[in-house]
N, C-alpha and C positions, 0 to 999 in steps of 0.2 A: 707515667707512661704516656707516650704520645702515639696516637693511632693515625694512620693515614688512610684516606679513602681514595681509591683510584677513580678518576673521573671517566665517564664514558666518552668515547671519541665523538667529536662534533660531527653533525651531519653535514654532508657537502651540500652546497646551495643547488647544484645541478640535480641532485637526487630529489630534493623537496620541490623544486619548480617544475620538474617533469612528471609529477604525479598526475595520473589520468583524471583525477577529480579536482585538480587544482582550480580554484576559483568557482567551483560549483558547490551548491548546497549538498552536503553529504547525507544529512538526515532530515526527515520531515517531522514536524510536530503534529501532523495529522495522524489520527488513529488508523490502524491497518485497514479497517473496513472502508474508510473514506478513500484511502489510496487505491484499494481494489475497485471500488465503484468508479472512480475516475479512470482507472485503467480499462475497465470493461467499456465505458462510454467512449474512450479515445480509440478503441478498436472497432467502433461502429455498432455496438450493441444498443438497440433502441427498444427492445421488448424483453420483459422479465416475467417468466412464469414461476411463481413462488409458492412453496408450501412452507409457511412460517414455522420456525422452530427456534430453540434457544441458541443453536449454533450459527444461524444466519440472520437473525432478526435485525441486528445493527447494520449489516451489509445491505439487506433488502430495503431498509428504511433510507439508507444513504442513496441507493439506486433510485428510489421513488422520488427523491428530491432533485434529481437531475432533470433539467428542462428537456422536454421531448421524449422522456422515458415513459413507456407504457408498462404498467405493472398489473398482472393478473394474479390474484391470490386464490389459492385452492384450499378447500377445507379437508380434503382427503386425497390420497395418492391416486385413486382411480381416474378422476377427471383430467389429471395432468397428462396422461397418456393419450387422451383424445384431442388435446389442443392443437 
């Protein structure tokens, strides 16, 4: 018995070359928290008031490594409202 496999139609060259991300890096190898820190810095954020926790510790550390970033750590929620 001979089976035949239908081949998928070839993509047109115009469709591939007109892709909006053509020639651009589509994915970053950076962790999400690094990408977020860079995005905040690129928007002009230069000060971070932080109450460290397991949900933001990597992001806060990445923010603190950015040149010119001022980071203020709090030990309790109450002082953050006074800053």
